[in-house]
C-alpha positions in Angstrom: 2.2 -8.9 39.8 -0.2 -10.7 36.7 -2.2 -7.5 38.1 0.5 -4.7 37.4 2.0 -6.2 34.1 -1.9 -6.5 32.8 -2.1 -2.4 34.1 1.5 -1.8 32.5 0.0 -3.2 28.8 -2.9 -2.1 29.0 -1.7 1.8 29.9 1.1 1.1 27.5 -1.6 0.6 24.8 -4.0 3.5 25.5 -1.0 5.4 25.2 0.1 4.2 21.8 -3.5 4.5 20.4 -3.6 8.5 22.2 -0.1 8.7 20.2 -1.3 7.4 16.9 -5.1 8.6 16.7 -4.4 12.1 18.5 -2.9 14.0 15.2 -5.8 12.0 12.9 -8.4 13.9 15.2 -6.7 17.5 14.5 -6.6 16.9 10.9 -10.4 16.0 11.5 -11.2 19.2 13.6 -8.9 21.5 11.4 -11.2 20.0 8.1 -14.4 21.4 10.1 -12.9 24.7 10.5 -15.5 27.3 10.4 -13.2 30.1 8.7 -10.5 29.8 6.3 -8.2 29.8 8.9 -7.6 26.6 11.0 -9.1 26.8 14.0 -10.9 25.2 16.8 -14.4 26.3 17.4 -16.3 22.8 17.5 -19.7 25.2 18.5 -19.3 26.8 15.0 -18.5 23.4 12.7 -19.1 23.0 9.2 -18.7 20.7 6.1 -18.5 23.1 3.5 -14.9 22.1 3.2 -15.3 18.7 1.9 -17.3 20.8 -1.1 -14.0 21.7 -2.6 -13.3 18.0 -3.0 -15.3 17.6 -6.2 -14.0 19.8 -7.9 -11.1 19.0 -10.7 -8.3 20.5 -8.7 -8.8 17.2 -7.1 -10.9 14.7 -8.5 -8.5 14.4 -11.7 -5.2 13.3 -9.1 -7.5 11.4 -7.1 -8.3 9.2 -9.9 -5.3 9.2 -11.3 -3.7 8.3 -7.7 -6.2 5.3 -7.8 -6.0 4.0 -11.6 -1.7 3.5 -10.5 -2.4 2.2 -7.5 -4.8 -0.5 -8.7 -2.7 -1.4 -11.9 0.5 -1.8 -9.1 -1.4 -3.8 -6.8 -2.7 -6.6 -9.6 1.1 -6.6 -11.1 2.5 -6.6 -8.1 0.5 -9.7 -6.8 1.3 -11.6 -9.9 4.2 -11.0 -10.3 4.9 -11.2 -6.7 3.1 -14.4 -6.0 4.8 -16.0 -9.0 8.0 -15.1 -7.8 7.4 -16.1 -4.1 6.2 -19.8 -5.4 9.3 -20.2 -7.6 11.7 -19.1 -4.8 10.1 -20.9 -1.6 7.9 -23.7 -2.9 9.9 -24.4 -5.7 13.1 -24.4 -4.3 16.4 -24.2 -6.7 19.7 -23.9 -7.0 20.5 -19.9 -6.1 16.6 -19.7 -4.5 18.3 -17.2 -1.6 20.1 -15.2 -3.8 17.1 -14.3 -6.0 15.1 -13.6 -3.0 17.9 -11.3 -1.7 17.6 -9.8 -5.4 13.9 -9.3 -4.9 13.7 -7.9 -1.7 16.6 -5.4 -2.2 14.6 -2.6 -3.2 13.8 -2.1 0.2 17.4 -1.3 1.0 17.6 1.9 -1.5 16.0 4.7 -0.2 12.7 6.2 -2.5 14.7 9.4 -3.3 17.7 7.6 -4.8 15.0 5.2 -6.6 13.1 8.0 -8.2 16.3 10.2 -9.2 17.6 6.6 -10.7 14.8 5.9 -12.9 14.6 9.8 -14.2 18.3 9.0 -15.2 18.0 5.8 -16.7 15.2 6.5 -18.7 17.4 10.0 -19.7 20.1 7.8 -20.7 18.1 5.1 -22.8 15.9 8.4 -24.9 12.7 7.3 -23.2 11.8 10.7 -21.4 8.1 10.5 -22.8 7.7 7.5 -20.4 7.7 10.1 -17.5 3.9 10.4 -16.0 1.8 7.1 -15.6 3.9 4.5 -17.2 6.8 5.7 -15.5 5.1 6.2 -12.1 3.7 2.5 -12.6 7.2 1.1 -13.2 8.7 2.5 -10.3 5.9 1.7 -8.2 5.9 -1.7 -8.9 9.2 -1.9 -7.8 8.6 -0.3 -4.8 5.7 -2.6 -3.8 7.2 -5.8 -5.0 9.1 -6.7 -2.2 6.5 -6.2 0.0 4.4 -9.1 -2.0 6.9 -11.3 -2.0 7.6 -11.0 1.7 3.7 -11.7 2.5 3.3 -14.2 0.0 6.7 -15.9 1.1 5.3 -16.4 4.8 2.1 -17.5 3.6 3.9 -20.0 1.4 6.3 -21.0 4.2 3.2 -21.8 6.7 1.4 -24.0 4.2 1.0 -28.1 5.1 2.9 -29.8 2.1 0.7 -33.1 3.2 -1.9 -31.3 1.5 0.0 -31.0 -1.9 1.1 -34.3 -1.5 -2.5 -35.6 -0.7 -3.3 -33.9 -4.1 -0.9 -35.5 -5.8 -1.3 -39.1 -4.5 -5.4 -39.0 -5.3 -3.9 -37.8 -9.4 -4.0 -33.9 -9.4 -1.2 -32.8 -11.6 0.9 -30.1 -10.7 -1.7 -27.3 -12.2 -4.4 -28.4 -10.0 -2.4 -28.8 -7.3 -1.3 -25.2 -7.2 -4.5 -23.7 -8.4 -6.7 -25.9 -6.2 -4.8 -26.7 -3.0 -2.1 -24.1 -2.9 -3.3 -21.1 -4.1 -6.7 -20.7 -2.0 -4.4 -21.8 1.1 -2.1 -18.3 0.5 -4.7 -16.5 -0.7 -4.8 -14.0 3.0 -0.8 -13.7 1.9 -1.7 -12.5 -1.5 -4.4 -10.3 -0.6 -1.9 -8.7 2.3 0.7 -8.1 -0.1 -1.5 -6.7 -2.9 -3.2 -4.2 0.2 0.5 -3.0 1.4 1.0 -2.2 -2.6 -2.1 -0.4 -3.5 -1.4 1.8 -0.2 2.4 2.2 -0.7 1.1 3.5 -4.5 -1.9 5.8 -3.7 0.2 7.8 -0.6 3.8 7.6 -2.3 5.7 11.2 -2.3 9.3 10.8 -2.7 9.5 8.4 -5.3 6.5 10.0 -7.4 7.7 13.3 -7.4 10.7 13.4 -9.8 8.3 11.1 -12.0 5.0 13.1 -12.7 4.6 16.1 -15.0 1.9 18.8 -15.8 -1.5 17.0 -16.0 -0.3 13.5 -14.7 0.1 14.6 -11.0 -1.0 12.2 -8.2 -2.8 13.3 -5.6 0.0 13.0 -2.8 2.1 15.2 -5.2 -0.9 17.6 -5.8 -1.4 17.8 -1.8 2.6 18.9 -1.5 2.1 21.8 -4.6 -1.2 23.2 -2.8 0.8 23.2 0.9 3.3 25.7 -1.2 1.0 28.3 -1.0 -1.5 27.9 1.2 -3.0 26.2 4.6 -6.3 25.8 4.9 -8.8 23.3 6.3 -9.7 22.3 2.2 -6.2 20.9 2.8 -7.5 18.9 6.2 -10.3 18.2 4.0 -8.3 16.6 1.5 -6.4 14.2 4.1 -9.3 13.1 5.6 -11.2 12.1 2.8 -7.9 10.2 1.9 -7.9 8.5 5.3 -11.3 7.2 5.0 -10.9 6.1 1.6 -7.5 4.1 2.7 -10.1 2.4 5.3 -12.6 1.1 3.1 -9.6 0.1 0.8 -8.5 -2.0 3.6 -12.1 -3.1 4.8 -12.6 -4.4 1.1 -9.7 -6.6 1.2 -10.1 -8.0 4.0 -14.0 -8.9 2.6 -12.2 -10.6 0.1 -9.9 -12.9 1.7 -8.0 -12.3 5.1 -6.2 -9.2 6.1 -6.3 -10.4 9.8 -5.5 -14.0 8.7 -2.0 -12.8 7.1 -1.3 -11.4 10.3 -2.2 -14.1 12.8 -0.2 -16.4 10.4 -3.3 -18.7 9.0 -5.5 -18.7 6.5 -9.1 -18.2 6.4 
C-alpha cells in the first residue's frame, strides 16, 4: 500500500512539473528559432535573436521595470513590516479590522484598481503623476498585502520567550526589536520583498492604465509588441525575463531565507 501511494505521489509530482515546465521549454525553443518565424529546428538553433535585447527598445523599459520593482519592494518591505509588527506583535483594539484593511486590496481585481487610480488622479487634478510615480504608488498598494502576510506569519511563529528574556536582561524595546525580533523574522521580510519585486516587475493589468509614452514598463512593451508581430525576439525577451527573475529569487534566498519562510521557520 505504501509503495502504491509513493508511486502515485511521484507520478503526480512528475506530471505537475511537466505541466509547469513544458510551456517554458517551448518558449526557450522558440527563442532559438533559426528564422524570423517561430519554428522547431534543433539542428539549426541560433542565439542571434538575443542580440536584439541590447537595443533601446528593450533596455529602456527593462531598467524602468527594475527601478520601479526595487522601489516597490523596499517601500512595501518597510511599511509592511511595521504594519505587521504593530498588528500582530503590539496587539491593539481593532487590530483584526486593521489587518483586514491591509489585506483588502487582494479582494479587488487589478483592472478595477487601475481604473480607480486613474479616476482618482483625474479627480484631484494630478494627471501629471501618470507614469513612474503612479506606477510606484499603485504597485505598492498591490504588493503590500503579500509583505504584510509573510511578515505576520513570521511574527506569529516567533518565540516570545526570547523577547521576555531580553527584557529581563535589561534591553529596551528598540533593542529587543532590533537585535531579537527583526533578525528572527528576516526570512518573512525578504520573502515578502521578493513577492513584491516579482509582482511589480511582471504586472500588466494594473500598469496598462498608468504608463505613458516614454515611461513604459517591460511587460507593457511586450504586449504592445505582440499587437504587430510574433517572432523569436519576443520569446527571447520572455526567456531573459525568466532568467532575471530566477536570479532575483536566488539573491533574496542567499540574503536570508526564502525557503526558511516556506518551511515556517527562520535561519
